[in-house]
C-alpha positions as CSV (number, residue, x, y, z in Angstrom):
1,X,14.9,-11.2,9.4
2,X,11.5,-12.8,9.7
3,X,10.2,-14.8,6.7
4,X,8.0,-12.7,4.5
5,X,4.6,-14.4,3.7
6,X,2.6,-12.6,0.9
7,X,-0.9,-11.8,2.1
8,X,-4.0,-13.1,0.2
9,X,-1.6,-14.6,-2.3
10,X,-3.9,-17.3,-3.8
11,X,-6.9,-15.0,-4.0
12,X,-5.0,-12.1,-5.6
13,X,-3.5,-14.4,-8.3
14,X,-6.8,-16.0,-8.9
15,X,-8.7,-12.7,-9.4
16,X,-6.0,-11.3,-11.6
17,X,-7.2,-14.0,-14.0
18,X,-3.8,-14.3,-15.6
19,X,-3.5,-15.2,-19.3
20,X,-0.1,-16.7,-20.2
21,X,0.5,-14.2,-22.9
22,X,-0.8,-11.1,-21.0
23,X,0.9,-8.0,-19.7
24,X,0.7,-7.5,-15.9
25,X,2.0,-4.9,-13.5
26,X,2.9,-5.5,-9.8
27,X,2.9,-1.9,-8.4
28,X,4.4,-3.1,-5.1
29,X,7.3,-5.4,-5.7
30,X,8.5,-5.5,-2.1
31,X,10.0,-9.0,-1.5
32,X,8.6,-10.2,-4.9
33,X,6.1,-12.7,-3.3
34,X,3.2,-11.8,-5.6
35,X,5.5,-11.0,-8.6
36,X,7.0,-14.5,-8.4
37,X,3.6,-16.1,-8.7
38,X,2.5,-13.9,-11.6
39,X,5.7,-14.7,-13.4
40,X,5.3,-18.4,-13.0
41,X,2.0,-18.2,-15.0
42,X,3.4,-16.4,-18.0
43,X,4.7,-18.0,-21.2
44,X,4.7,-15.3,-23.9
45,X,3.6,-12.5,-21.5
46,X,5.4,-9.9,-19.6
47,X,5.5,-8.7,-16.0
48,X,6.5,-5.2,-15.0
49,X,7.2,-4.8,-11.3
50,X,7.5,-1.3,-9.7
51,X,9.5,-0.3,-6.6
52,X,11.4,2.8,-5.5
53,X,13.7,1.0,-3.0
54,X,17.1,-0.2,-4.1
55,X,17.1,-3.2,-1.7
56,X,13.8,-4.4,-3.0
57,X,14.9,-4.1,-6.6
58,X,18.2,-6.0,-6.0
59,X,16.5,-8.8,-4.1
60,X,13.5,-8.9,-6.5
61,X,15.8,-9.1,-9.6
62,X,17.7,-12.1,-8.0
63,X,14.5,-13.9,-7.1
64,X,12.6,-13.3,-10.4
65,X,15.6,-14.2,-12.6
66,X,15.4,-17.7,-11.1
67,X,11.9,-18.1,-12.5
68,X,12.2,-16.6,-16.0
69,X,13.3,-13.5,-17.9
70,X,9.8,-12.3,-18.8
71,X,9.9,-9.4,-16.4
72,X,11.3,-5.9,-16.0
73,X,11.6,-4.0,-12.8
74,X,10.8,-0.3,-13.1
75,X,12.5,1.9,-10.5
76,X,10.2,4.6,-9.2
77,X,7.0,5.5,-7.4
78,X,3.7,3.9,-8.7
79,X,2.2,7.4,-8.9
80,X,4.1,7.5,-12.2
81,X,2.8,4.2,-13.5
82,X,1.5,5.5,-16.9
83,X,4.7,7.4,-17.7
84,X,6.9,4.4,-16.6
85,X,5.0,2.0,-18.8
86,X,4.9,4.4,-21.7
87,X,8.7,4.6,-21.6
88,X,8.6,0.8,-22.2
89,X,6.2,1.2,-25.1
90,X,3.3,-0.2,-23.0
91,X,0.0,1.7,-23.1
92,X,-2.5,-1.0,-22.1
93,X,-2.3,-4.0,-19.8
94,X,-4.3,-7.1,-18.7
95,X,-4.0,-6.7,-15.0
96,X,-2.5,-4.6,-12.2
97,X,-1.9,-5.6,-8.6
98,X,-1.3,-3.4,-5.5
99,X,-0.3,-5.0,-2.2
100,X,-0.3,-2.0,0.1
101,X,1.2,-3.8,3.1
102,X,4.5,-2.6,4.4
103,X,6.5,-5.7,3.5
104,X,9.4,-4.0,1.8
105,X,12.9,-5.0,2.9
106,X,13.5,-1.4,4.1
107,X,11.3,-1.9,7.1
108,X,13.8,-4.3,8.6
109,X,16.7,-1.9,8.3
110,X,17.2,0.2,11.4
111,X,18.9,3.1,9.6
112,X,15.8,3.7,7.4
113,X,13.8,4.8,10.5
114,X,10.5,3.1,9.7
115,X,10.3,0.7,12.7
116,X,9.7,1.3,16.3
117,X,11.4,-2.1,16.9
118,X,14.9,-0.8,15.9
119,X,16.8,2.2,16.9
120,X,17.7,4.4,14.0
121,X,17.5,8.0,12.6
122,X,14.0,9.4,12.0
123,X,13.9,9.1,8.2
124,X,10.9,7.0,6.9
125,X,11.4,8.0,3.2
126,X,10.7,5.2,0.8
127,X,12.5,7.2,-1.9
128,X,15.6,8.8,-0.4
129,X,16.9,10.0,-3.7
130,X,13.9,12.3,-4.6
131,X,12.1,13.0,-1.3
132,X,13.5,15.7,0.9
133,X,10.8,15.4,3.6
134,X,11.8,13.2,6.5
135,X,10.1,12.2,9.8
136,X,12.9,14.1,11.6
137,X,11.8,17.3,9.9
138,X,8.1,16.8,10.8
139,X,8.8,15.8,14.4
140,X,11.3,18.7,15.0
141,X,9.9,21.5,12.9
142,X,6.1,21.2,12.5
143,X,3.7,23.0,14.9
144,X,1.8,21.2,17.6
145,X,-1.4,21.7,15.6
146,X,0.2,20.3,12.4
147,X,1.5,17.3,14.4
148,X,-1.9,16.7,15.9
149,X,-3.6,16.7,12.5
150,X,-1.1,14.2,11.1
151,X,-1.4,11.8,14.0
152,X,-5.2,12.0,14.0
153,X,-5.8,12.0,10.2
154,X,-3.2,9.4,9.2
155,X,-3.0,7.3,12.4
156,X,-6.4,7.6,14.0
157,X,-4.4,8.3,17.2
158,X,-6.9,9.2,20.0
159,X,-4.0,10.7,22.1
160,X,-2.7,12.9,19.3
161,X,-2.9,16.1,21.3
162,X,-0.9,14.7,24.3
163,X,1.7,13.1,21.9
164,X,2.1,16.3,19.9
165,X,2.5,18.4,23.0
166,X,5.2,16.2,24.4
167,X,7.0,16.1,21.1
168,X,7.2,19.9,21.2
169,X,8.5,19.8,24.8
170,X,11.1,17.0,24.1
171,X,12.8,18.5,21.0
172,X,15.2,17.8,19.5
173,X,14.2,14.2,18.9
174,X,16.7,12.5,16.6
175,X,16.1,8.7,16.8
176,X,13.2,6.2,16.6
177,X,13.7,5.1,20.2
178,X,13.7,8.7,21.4
179,X,10.4,9.2,19.7
180,X,9.0,5.9,21.1
181,X,10.0,7.1,24.6
182,X,8.1,10.4,24.1
183,X,5.0,8.5,22.8
184,X,5.0,6.1,25.9
185,X,5.3,9.1,28.2
186,X,2.2,10.6,26.5
187,X,-0.2,7.6,26.9
188,X,-2.2,6.4,29.8
189,X,-1.1,3.2,31.5
190,X,-4.1,1.2,30.3
191,X,-3.0,1.8,26.7
192,X,0.6,0.9,27.5
193,X,-0.5,-2.4,28.9
194,X,-2.2,-3.5,25.7
195,X,-0.6,-6.0,23.4
196,X,-0.3,-3.6,20.4
197,X,2.8,-1.4,20.4
198,X,2.0,2.1,21.7
199,X,4.0,3.8,18.9
200,X,2.3,1.9,16.0
201,X,-0.2,4.6,15.1
202,X,2.2,7.5,15.4
203,X,4.8,5.7,13.2
204,X,2.1,4.9,10.6
205,X,0.9,8.5,10.5
206,X,4.4,9.9,10.0
207,X,5.2,7.3,7.3
208,X,2.1,8.1,5.4
209,X,2.7,11.9,5.6
210,X,6.4,11.6,4.7
211,X,5.6,9.5,1.6
212,X,2.3,11.3,0.6
213,X,0.8,7.8,0.4
214,X,-2.9,8.4,0.1
215,X,-2.7,11.1,-2.6
216,X,-0.2,8.9,-4.4
217,X,-2.5,5.8,-4.3
218,X,-5.5,7.8,-5.5
219,X,-3.6,9.2,-8.5
220,X,-2.0,5.8,-9.4
221,X,-5.4,3.9,-9.2
222,X,-7.0,6.4,-11.6
223,X,-4.1,5.8,-14.1
224,X,-4.4,2.1,-13.6
225,X,-8.0,2.0,-14.6
226,X,-7.3,3.9,-17.7
227,X,-4.5,1.4,-18.6
228,X,-6.7,-1.6,-18.6
229,X,-7.7,-3.6,-21.7
230,X,-11.3,-4.9,-21.9
231,X,-11.7,-7.7,-19.3
232,X,-8.5,-6.4,-17.6
233,X,-8.6,-6.2,-13.8
234,X,-7.1,-4.1,-11.0
235,X,-6.6,-6.1,-7.7
236,X,-5.9,-4.1,-4.5
237,X,-4.9,-5.4,-1.1
238,X,-5.5,-2.8,1.7
239,X,-4.5,-2.9,5.3
240,X,-6.2,0.0,7.0
241,X,-9.2,2.3,6.8
242,X,-7.4,5.2,5.0
243,X,-6.4,2.9,2.1
244,X,-9.9,1.3,2.1
245,X,-11.5,4.8,1.8
246,X,-9.4,5.7,-1.2
247,X,-10.1,2.4,-3.0
248,X,-13.8,2.5,-2.2
249,X,-14.2,6.1,-3.5
250,X,-12.4,5.5,-6.8
251,X,-14.1,2.1,-7.5
252,X,-17.4,3.7,-6.7
253,X,-16.8,6.6,-9.0
254,X,-16.0,4.2,-11.9
255,X,-18.7,1.6,-11.3
256,X,-21.7,3.3,-9.7
257,X,-24.2,4.7,-12.2
258,X,-26.3,7.3,-10.3
259,X,-29.4,6.5,-12.3
260,X,-28.9,2.8,-11.7
261,X,-28.6,3.5,-8.0
262,X,-31.9,5.3,-7.8
263,X,-33.7,2.7,-10.0
264,X,-32.2,-0.2,-8.1
265,X,-35.5,-0.8,-6.2
266,X,-37.4,-1.5,-9.4
267,X,-38.3,-5.1,-10.0
268,X,-36.1,-5.4,-13.1
269,X,-32.4,-5.2,-13.8
270,X,-31.0,-1.9,-15.1
271,X,-27.7,-2.2,-17.1
272,X,-25.1,0.1,-15.8
273,X,-23.6,2.5,-18.4
274,X,-20.2,2.6,-16.6
275,X,-17.2,1.0,-18.2
276,X,-16.2,-0.9,-15.1
277,X,-17.7,-3.4,-12.7
278,X,-16.9,-4.7,-9.2
279,X,-16.4,-8.5,-9.1
280,X,-17.9,-8.5,-5.6
281,X,-19.4,-5.7,-3.5
282,X,-17.8,-6.5,-0.2
283,X,-14.0,-7.0,-0.2
284,X,-12.6,-10.5,0.5
285,X,-10.9,-11.2,3.8
286,X,-8.2,-13.8,4.6
287,X,-9.3,-17.2,5.9
288,X,-9.0,-18.0,9.6
289,X,-6.1,-20.4,8.6
290,X,-4.2,-17.6,6.9
291,X,-4.6,-15.3,9.9
292,X,-3.4,-18.0,12.2
293,X,-0.3,-18.7,10.0
294,X,0.4,-15.0,9.3
295,X,-0.8,-12.4,11.8
296,X,0.1,-9.6,9.3
297,X,-3.0,-10.6,7.3
298,X,-5.6,-10.0,10.0
299,X,-6.6,-6.5,8.7
300,X,-6.1,-7.3,5.0
301,X,-8.9,-6.9,2.5
302,X,-8.9,-7.6,-1.2
303,X,-10.8,-5.5,-3.8
304,X,-11.2,-6.2,-7.5
305,X,-12.5,-4.1,-10.4
306,X,-12.8,-5.2,-14.0
307,X,-13.1,-3.2,-17.3
308,X,-16.1,-4.4,-19.3
């Protein structure tokens, strides 16, 4: 298993602006990289880390216990962040972090079906206990048109039609490697010669659809903004344009005063009536050094919003 390096670690911790007695939420525990750094900065505070994967929870508990006991791992999907925190008696927090990268331990386990690098069943569910929709069901039961839309909308796959057509012709498709074979058969040789894996976009699209990721993120972010105390912050690390679009739209909704937008060309400052502000207009990107040391970070962007 390759060593997991948290992306934009220093920047995300810095912009969370952690108070040692504050309450913080890591919505994406994964391998506990960010959670560990948050926990180290707390004295009388509390960290709540959310994950729906049993492996992540076991590994995270072991790792965080070595630092301190000022944490609690909440099992579930971050779409339920408000309810999960309410059950702990928490109704407002000082900071919330989302690292949307796919670093969870489940991606290294062949039988979970997330990776085109390992042969396994077509599953891709992050929450196997509560989600009945699998990649196998989509690949083997959806119409060609439905498959095309998923590959295009969630994977930006230019050859969606060819792949969808060949999926229909190759059914039943039961394993990840069988699907990879169909994808390779559907692409022109110039694409197959590229360094990037030919199945990457299709696997991303299926994973996003299986786990309803974009709608879940949108709902969770809305709840997070309503949970913030004054001066509290939400920090989000995105990895692709779909995530960026969701974050941009929600942050814009909560920070952009339409009147201010139209008056922005006047020679004096207009104070926004909105309750939130962006810490910087353009998202932060990793340094060249980080990209060299961790290729996973090349597409990462960091976004920060603060409650006034």
